[in-house]
C-alpha positions in Angstrom: 70.5 38.6 80.8 74.1 38.9 79.6 75.9 35.6 78.8 79.7 35.9 79.2 80.6 32.6 77.7 79.0 29.5 76.1 79.9 26.0 77.0 79.1 23.6 74.2 78.8 19.8 74.0 77.2 17.2 71.8 77.7 16.1 68.2 78.0 19.4 66.4 80.4 20.8 69.0 83.1 18.4 67.6 83.3 20.7 64.7 86.0 23.5 65.1 84.2 25.4 62.4 80.8 25.3 64.2 82.4 26.5 67.5 84.3 29.3 65.8 81.2 30.5 64.0 79.2 30.5 67.2 81.9 32.5 68.9 82.0 35.0 66.1 78.3 35.6 65.8 77.6 35.6 69.5 80.6 37.8 70.3 81.6 35.7 73.3 84.1 32.9 73.9 82.8 29.4 73.2 84.3 26.6 75.5 84.4 23.0 74.4 85.6 20.2 76.6 87.7 17.4 75.1 85.4 15.0 77.1 82.9 13.8 74.4 80.0 13.0 76.6 79.4 16.4 78.2 75.6 16.3 77.7 75.1 12.9 79.4 77.4 13.8 82.3 75.8 17.2 82.8 72.4 15.5 82.9 73.6 13.0 85.5 75.2 15.8 87.6 72.0 17.8 87.5 70.0 14.7 88.5 72.3 14.3 91.5 71.8 17.9 92.4 68.0 17.5 92.1 68.1 14.4 94.2 70.2 16.1 96.9 73.4 14.2 96.4 75.0 17.6 96.1 73.5 20.5 98.0 74.5 23.3 95.6 75.8 23.8 92.1 79.3 24.8 93.4 79.7 21.3 94.8 79.4 19.6 91.4 82.7 18.0 90.2 84.1 19.6 87.0 83.9 17.9 83.7 87.1 16.0 82.9 89.4 16.8 80.1 91.0 19.9 78.6 88.9 22.8 77.5 89.4 24.5 74.1 88.3 28.1 73.9 87.1 29.7 70.7 87.4 33.5 70.8 85.3 35.8 68.6 87.3 36.9 65.6 85.0 39.6 64.2 84.0 42.9 65.7 80.5 44.2 66.6 80.2 46.1 63.3 80.9 42.9 61.3 78.5 41.0 63.5 75.8 43.6 62.9 76.4 43.5 59.1 76.2 39.7 59.1 73.0 39.6 61.0 71.4 42.1 58.6 72.5 40.0 55.7 71.0 37.0 57.4 67.7 38.8 57.9 67.6 39.9 54.3 68.2 36.3 53.2 65.4 35.0 55.5 63.1 37.7 54.2 63.9 36.7 50.6 63.3 33.0 51.2 60.1 33.7 53.2 58.8 35.8 50.3 59.8 33.2 47.7 58.1 30.4 49.7 54.9 32.5 50.1 54.7 33.2 46.4 55.0 29.4 45.6 52.1 28.6 47.8 
């Protein structure tokens, strides 16, 4: 499955830095609503959909507020290099933890 964009909400999404990092490492735009309770509202909308209040997803009302879009700032090569560095770091820590028992 290819994800074209990521909509975020909840506590950590209030951080511009966290949203920018996600956009960079995922290589897709990250969208954050200015409405702070996106998680609770989305849960309520899905409950209404499940209960038959709305018959299809297209009928759901949009979330209120402006949306800020964080675009990726690094290219595919930089992303690949970063992921490889992350893998090496995980391997190093995993080896260190195994040695310590």
